[in-house]
Phi, psi and omega in degrees: 000132185260125180266152176222162182288135179289159171296156184290333177295316181301311182301314182291324179295317178295319177294320183292316181298315178297313182296323177294324178294318179296314185294322178299332179284330185266333186232131183290113173248118182300144176075349181241318187298328175292345175252019184303314175303311186286338179285322177298314177304312187294323178295320179291326182289322179297317181295316179298317174301321181298322179282324179283318181264122182290133178090008182250000000 
């Protein structure tokens, strides 16, 4: 498997999703805080897919 750098948009989307999850874990946000861990995981998955799939 050949890895490639993700597009800038993919990188920023993954970063924002991960940051939202991090903030939700530290500050109680209704409807988001119970899922803070999974939101961070989704951010990492987006970033990993951006590295593995060319053009994403």
